[in-house]
Residue frames as qw, qx, qy, qz and C-alpha x, y, z in Angstrom:
[[0.284, -0.573, 0.600, 0.480, 88.78, 127.52, 99.99],
 [0.688, 0.522, -0.219, -0.454, 88.73, 126.96, 96.24],
 [0.985, 0.075, 0.140, 0.067, 89.66, 123.67, 94.58],
 [0.626, 0.639, -0.222, 0.388, 92.73, 125.26, 93.00],
 [0.183, -0.753, 0.446, -0.447, 93.88, 126.52, 96.37],
 [0.862, -0.326, 0.335, -0.197, 93.40, 123.13, 97.98],
 [0.942, 0.322, -0.015, 0.098, 95.30, 121.37, 95.23],
 [0.302, 0.767, -0.466, 0.321, 98.61, 123.00, 96.16],
 [0.499, -0.521, 0.613, -0.322, 98.76, 120.73, 99.21],
 [0.690, 0.249, -0.667, -0.133, 100.14, 117.23, 98.88],
 [0.659, -0.511, 0.436, -0.338, 100.42, 114.32, 101.28],
 [0.440, 0.293, -0.848, -0.024, 102.09, 110.98, 101.83],
 [0.841, -0.356, 0.073, -0.401, 100.35, 108.10, 103.58],
 [0.296, 0.508, -0.785, 0.194, 102.97, 106.03, 105.37],
 [0.856, -0.298, -0.400, -0.138, 102.48, 102.67, 107.03],
 [0.127, -0.621, 0.617, -0.467, 103.71, 102.52, 110.62],
 [0.833, -0.201, -0.514, -0.033, 104.26, 99.27, 112.48],
 [0.675, -0.579, -0.273, 0.367, 104.73, 99.94, 116.20],
 [0.109, -0.929, 0.027, 0.352, 105.70, 103.53, 115.31],
 [0.442, -0.367, 0.575, 0.583, 108.30, 102.42, 112.73],
 [0.528, 0.625, -0.098, -0.566, 107.78, 103.76, 109.17],
 [0.762, 0.082, 0.615, 0.186, 107.78, 101.19, 106.38],
 [0.589, 0.410, 0.471, 0.513, 109.43, 101.67, 102.96],
 [0.090, -0.850, -0.188, 0.484, 110.02, 105.34, 103.73],
 [0.311, -0.353, 0.452, 0.757, 112.55, 105.94, 100.93],
 [0.197, 0.393, 0.743, 0.505, 109.84, 105.50, 98.29],
 [0.077, -0.875, -0.467, 0.105, 107.65, 108.15, 99.93],
 [0.303, -0.711, 0.133, 0.621, 110.57, 110.56, 100.15],
 [0.328, -0.044, 0.641, 0.693, 111.43, 109.96, 96.49],
 [0.116, 0.644, 0.683, 0.324, 107.86, 110.62, 95.37],
 [0.183, -0.888, -0.279, 0.317, 107.61, 113.77, 97.49],
 [0.342, -0.525, 0.323, 0.709, 110.85, 115.13, 96.03],
 [0.235, 0.145, 0.714, 0.643, 109.58, 114.46, 92.51],
 [0.005, 0.712, 0.694, 0.104, 106.25, 116.18, 93.24],
 [0.212, -0.841, -0.233, 0.440, 107.33, 119.59, 94.47],
 [0.432, 0.884, 0.042, 0.177, 108.48, 122.74, 92.70],
 [0.023, 0.828, -0.493, 0.266, 111.52, 123.28, 94.92],
 [0.450, 0.199, -0.829, 0.265, 113.54, 121.15, 97.34],
 [0.626, -0.564, -0.537, -0.045, 112.05, 119.58, 100.46],
 [0.037, -0.690, 0.304, -0.656, 112.32, 121.95, 103.41],
 [0.662, -0.459, 0.425, -0.412, 111.90, 119.17, 105.98],
 [0.196, 0.298, -0.933, -0.043, 113.03, 115.61, 106.67],
 [0.762, -0.240, -0.403, -0.447, 110.39, 112.89, 106.80],
 [0.673, -0.058, -0.654, 0.341, 112.55, 110.96, 109.26],
 [0.128, 0.104, -0.446, 0.880, 112.72, 113.91, 111.67],
 [0.518, -0.215, -0.082, -0.824, 108.97, 114.57, 111.52],
 [0.824, -0.176, -0.481, -0.243, 108.12, 110.93, 112.15],
 [0.552, 0.033, -0.637, 0.537, 110.71, 110.56, 114.91],
 [0.034, -0.120, 0.359, -0.925, 109.23, 113.55, 116.75],
 [0.537, -0.024, 0.061, -0.841, 105.56, 112.79, 116.22],
 [0.590, 0.026, -0.733, -0.338, 104.97, 109.08, 115.51],
 [0.111, -0.055, -0.855, 0.504, 104.51, 108.32, 119.22],
 [0.453, 0.141, 0.198, -0.858, 101.07, 109.91, 118.72],
 [0.636, 0.130, -0.582, -0.489, 100.14, 106.92, 116.55],
 [0.868, -0.296, 0.234, -0.322, 98.59, 103.78, 118.07],
 [0.327, -0.424, 0.833, 0.141, 100.75, 100.68, 118.41],
 [0.664, 0.320, 0.675, 0.030, 100.38, 97.96, 115.84],
 [0.380, 0.299, 0.528, 0.698, 99.66, 98.99, 112.26],
 [0.033, 0.778, 0.328, -0.534, 98.83, 102.67, 111.88],
 [0.492, 0.641, 0.361, 0.465, 98.57, 105.26, 109.12],
 [0.313, -0.556, -0.044, 0.769, 100.69, 108.41, 109.14],
 [0.405, 0.787, 0.384, 0.263, 99.58, 111.28, 106.94],
 [0.432, -0.417, 0.065, 0.797, 102.31, 113.83, 106.25],
 [0.339, 0.854, 0.388, 0.070, 100.94, 116.97, 104.59],
 [0.415, -0.399, 0.203, 0.792, 103.19, 119.43, 102.76],
 [0.421, 0.800, 0.168, -0.393, 102.91, 121.99, 99.98],
 [0.785, 0.572, 0.099, 0.215, 104.29, 122.42, 96.47],
 [0.130, 0.882, -0.364, 0.269, 107.07, 124.60, 97.88],
 [0.681, 0.167, -0.651, 0.291, 108.28, 121.63, 99.93],
 [0.152, -0.411, 0.483, -0.758, 107.20, 123.05, 103.29],
 [0.241, -0.224, -0.922, 0.203, 105.86, 120.78, 106.02],
 [0.387, -0.463, -0.199, -0.772, 102.27, 121.60, 107.01],
 [0.601, -0.394, 0.454, -0.527, 101.24, 119.00, 109.58],
 [0.264, 0.134, -0.953, -0.065, 101.16, 115.30, 110.45],
 [0.731, -0.185, 0.124, -0.645, 98.14, 113.18, 111.34],
 [0.078, 0.226, -0.969, 0.060, 97.92, 109.63, 112.66],
 [0.766, -0.055, -0.028, -0.640, 95.14, 107.09, 112.45],
 [0.606, -0.158, 0.776, -0.082, 94.63, 103.44, 113.36],
 [0.225, 0.242, -0.735, -0.592, 94.66, 101.26, 110.28],
 [0.668, 0.204, 0.551, -0.457, 91.34, 99.66, 109.36],
 [0.182, -0.089, 0.845, 0.495, 91.47, 97.10, 106.58],
 [0.606, 0.378, 0.117, -0.690, 88.75, 97.35, 103.95],
 [0.472, 0.032, 0.856, 0.207, 87.60, 94.36, 101.94],
 [0.448, 0.491, -0.185, -0.724, 86.66, 95.00, 98.33],
 [0.568, 0.119, 0.806, 0.113, 85.07, 92.50, 95.98],
 [0.462, 0.716, 0.507, 0.130, 83.17, 94.57, 93.39],
 [0.295, -0.419, 0.223, 0.829, 85.00, 97.03, 91.14],
 [0.457, 0.767, 0.433, -0.120, 83.09, 99.31, 88.76],
 [0.528, 0.082, 0.332, 0.777, 84.83, 100.61, 85.64],
 [0.113, 0.916, 0.290, -0.254, 84.42, 104.37, 85.21],
 [0.589, 0.462, 0.143, 0.648, 85.98, 106.82, 82.78],
 [0.288, -0.884, -0.142, 0.340, 87.66, 109.98, 84.05],
 [0.590, 0.562, 0.055, 0.577, 89.75, 112.74, 82.55],
 [0.272, -0.943, 0.109, -0.159, 91.65, 114.51, 85.30],
 [0.514, 0.525, -0.550, 0.397, 95.22, 114.74, 86.52],
 [0.718, -0.666, 0.125, -0.161, 96.24, 113.06, 89.76],
 [0.777, 0.403, -0.361, 0.322, 99.91, 112.52, 88.95],
 [0.144, 0.363, -0.586, 0.710, 100.78, 114.04, 92.33],
 [0.360, -0.413, -0.817, 0.182, 99.22, 112.94, 95.61],
 [0.122, -0.441, -0.032, -0.889, 97.03, 115.99, 96.04],
 [0.086, 0.115, 0.741, -0.656, 95.25, 116.52, 99.34],
 [0.553, 0.310, 0.106, -0.766, 92.17, 117.54, 97.38],
 [0.170, -0.012, 0.960, 0.221, 90.65, 114.24, 96.21],
 [0.483, 0.388, 0.362, -0.696, 87.26, 115.66, 95.24],
 [0.547, 0.429, -0.462, -0.551, 87.51, 114.57, 91.59],
 [0.250, 0.138, -0.958, 0.013, 88.27, 111.00, 92.63],
 [0.216, 0.220, 0.760, -0.571, 85.44, 111.06, 95.17],
 [0.535, 0.421, 0.015, -0.732, 83.09, 112.37, 92.49],
 [0.489, 0.325, -0.722, -0.366, 84.10, 109.57, 90.12],
 [0.086, 0.031, -0.962, 0.258, 83.59, 107.00, 92.88],
 [0.521, -0.292, -0.268, -0.756, 80.08, 108.26, 93.58],
 [0.738, -0.337, 0.322, -0.488, 78.14, 105.53, 95.41],
 [0.842, 0.258, -0.471, -0.046, 80.10, 102.58, 94.03],
 [0.869, -0.474, 0.015, 0.143, 81.80, 100.19, 96.45],
 [0.443, -0.553, 0.409, 0.575, 85.06, 100.73, 94.57],
 [0.611, 0.760, 0.025, -0.222, 86.01, 101.85, 91.09],
 [0.667, -0.109, 0.417, 0.608, 88.63, 101.20, 88.45],
 [0.198, 0.838, 0.016, -0.509, 89.35, 104.40, 86.58],
 [0.706, 0.283, 0.441, 0.477, 90.08, 104.37, 82.85],
 [0.024, 0.832, -0.091, -0.546, 91.73, 107.18, 80.95],
 [0.297, 0.615, -0.536, -0.495, 92.26, 107.43, 77.20],
 [0.849, 0.186, -0.359, -0.339, 90.90, 103.91, 76.84],
 [0.596, 0.215, -0.715, 0.295, 93.33, 102.26, 79.24],
 [0.700, -0.606, -0.377, 0.022, 93.02, 101.09, 82.82],
 [0.136, 0.693, -0.403, 0.582, 94.71, 103.17, 85.55],
 [0.106, 0.158, -0.783, 0.593, 93.93, 102.71, 89.28],
 [0.315, -0.645, -0.696, 0.009, 91.20, 102.20, 91.83],
 [0.151, -0.913, -0.100, -0.365, 90.28, 105.20, 94.00],
 [0.530, -0.794, 0.286, -0.085, 92.88, 104.20, 96.61],
 [0.699, -0.357, 0.581, 0.217, 95.30, 101.75, 95.03],
 [0.283, 0.502, -0.663, -0.478, 97.29, 100.73, 92.01],
 [0.907, 0.089, 0.248, -0.328, 96.21, 97.50, 90.36],
 [0.014, -0.455, 0.838, 0.300, 97.73, 94.44, 88.71],
 [0.913, 0.169, 0.033, -0.370, 96.50, 91.55, 86.60],
 [0.568, -0.382, 0.706, 0.183, 98.20, 88.21, 86.03],
 [0.805, 0.576, -0.008, -0.144, 99.32, 87.25, 82.53],
 [0.845, 0.250, -0.228, 0.415, 102.53, 85.19, 82.58],
 [0.429, -0.064, -0.345, 0.833, 103.49, 87.25, 85.61],
 [0.069, -0.776, -0.494, 0.387, 101.98, 90.25, 87.34],
 [0.311, 0.388, 0.325, 0.804, 101.35, 93.30, 85.15],
 [0.087, -0.682, -0.418, 0.594, 100.51, 96.83, 86.29],
 [0.411, 0.858, 0.294, 0.088, 99.27, 99.69, 84.08],
 [0.614, 0.194, 0.045, 0.763, 102.05, 101.65, 82.41],
 [0.012, 0.389, 0.028, 0.921, 100.17, 104.92, 82.97],
 [0.308, -0.539, -0.734, 0.277, 98.52, 104.92, 86.40],
 [0.117, -0.922, -0.219, -0.297, 96.79, 107.99, 87.77],
 [0.316, -0.852, 0.377, -0.182, 99.34, 108.01, 90.59],
 [0.668, 0.348, -0.628, 0.194, 102.63, 106.14, 90.76],
 [0.742, -0.630, -0.011, -0.228, 102.29, 104.45, 94.13],
 [0.149, -0.731, 0.650, -0.144, 105.15, 103.64, 96.45],
 [0.756, -0.113, 0.638, -0.095, 104.35, 99.92, 96.70],
 [0.780, 0.607, 0.149, -0.016, 104.11, 99.80, 92.89],
 [0.257, 0.864, -0.425, 0.077, 107.52, 101.49, 92.59],
 [0.432, -0.535, 0.715, -0.126, 109.11, 98.99, 94.97],
 [0.802, 0.115, 0.580, -0.078, 107.63, 95.96, 93.19],
 [0.666, 0.744, -0.051, 0.017, 108.70, 97.26, 89.77],
 [0.007, 0.826, -0.555, 0.097, 112.19, 97.89, 91.13],
 [0.476, -0.382, 0.786, -0.102, 112.53, 94.34, 92.46],
 [0.182, 0.218, -0.829, -0.482, 111.18, 92.77, 89.26],
 [0.277, 0.262, 0.870, -0.313, 107.91, 91.44, 90.65],
 [0.435, 0.728, 0.403, -0.345, 105.80, 93.70, 88.40],
 [0.362, 0.040, 0.486, 0.794, 106.14, 94.63, 84.77],
 [0.230, 0.549, 0.206, -0.777, 104.42, 97.61, 83.14],
 [0.171, 0.216, 0.764, 0.584, 102.09, 97.37, 80.15],
 [0.406, -0.018, -0.082, -0.910, 99.04, 99.18, 78.81],
 [0.131, 0.219, 0.951, -0.175, 95.93, 97.31, 79.95],
 [0.299, -0.204, -0.446, -0.819, 92.73, 97.64, 77.93],
 [0.614, -0.153, 0.316, -0.707, 89.26, 97.31, 79.43],
 [0.899, 0.130, -0.288, -0.303, 88.73, 94.01, 77.60],
 [0.560, 0.313, -0.692, 0.331, 91.98, 92.62, 78.93],
 [0.184, -0.263, 0.598, -0.734, 90.97, 93.62, 82.44],
 [0.761, -0.039, 0.079, -0.642, 87.51, 92.09, 82.04],
 [0.895, 0.192, -0.379, -0.135, 89.04, 88.77, 80.95],
 [0.170, 0.532, -0.731, 0.393, 91.63, 88.49, 83.68],
 [0.772, -0.294, -0.559, -0.074, 91.45, 85.52, 86.04],
 [0.631, -0.406, -0.367, 0.550, 93.64, 87.06, 88.73],
 [0.050, 0.814, 0.119, 0.566, 93.48, 90.61, 90.03],
 [0.603, -0.366, -0.404, 0.583, 95.35, 92.47, 92.77],
 [0.016, -0.945, -0.071, -0.320, 95.48, 95.90, 94.36],
 [0.716, -0.115, -0.278, 0.630, 98.41, 97.53, 96.10],
 [0.007, -0.893, 0.043, -0.447, 99.27, 100.57, 98.16],
 [0.167, 0.557, -0.612, 0.536, 101.54, 101.55, 101.02],
 [0.529, -0.332, 0.495, -0.603, 99.20, 100.17, 103.68],
 [0.926, 0.050, 0.219, -0.303, 97.85, 96.95, 102.19],
 [0.335, -0.428, 0.749, 0.379, 101.04, 96.13, 100.28],
 [0.357, 0.176, -0.702, -0.590, 100.26, 93.70, 97.42],
 [0.477, 0.088, 0.713, -0.506, 96.90, 92.02, 97.89],
 [0.173, -0.053, -0.824, -0.537, 95.39, 89.54, 95.44],
 [0.540, 0.015, 0.255, -0.802, 91.59, 89.75, 95.54],
 [0.116, 0.100, 0.986, 0.072, 89.65, 86.50, 95.70],
 [0.141, 0.600, 0.787, -0.015, 86.17, 86.19, 94.15],
 [0.030, -0.413, 0.014, 0.910, 86.37, 89.64, 92.58],
 [0.425, 0.673, 0.599, 0.086, 83.81, 91.15, 90.23],
 [0.178, -0.275, 0.230, 0.917, 84.66, 93.75, 87.61],
 [0.304, 0.678, 0.658, -0.125, 81.58, 95.55, 86.31],
 [0.279, 0.198, 0.350, 0.872, 81.41, 97.83, 83.27],
 [0.092, 0.714, 0.479, -0.502, 79.49, 101.08, 83.64],
 [0.149, 0.682, -0.258, -0.668, 80.71, 102.61, 80.37]]
């Protein structure tokens, strides 16, 4: 299947705690904003019918759908936390404004690095799996991320985060750094290293 064909499929990764979806309204909102038509399915109904397949405790639900808003399938996985300390700055010029199932361009940018921070047009965007924040009189997240994450949306809405353009130099000089996504929520990284490759 070609890359262009793959890219018409989208997905949402939803945190489940004992089969209960967390912060679901933000996933639904992003899905509705990502498709060409209206959603042809209800996230609540899909999860109610299928989430018993997920393990108890914290699990990851992957809901796959297409640009026409049609449900494709659901998948469930146990959640395994990953610990990152080293982040390599890489430059990339591709669009990931929707949560495409095809992540090959992100994987290519990540290469063999432990984790990356992607820059675009001279400004910081995201890691390969999470939005980021730095601390400067409050927590700041990039104004133009590759993907507007659901945790990011929630924390902007409640006033915890503010949005600004973040240059590479500003990132390199930060004393506090955090990553966030639907599964890890907001996680400040201790003893982090940010390494320039460009």
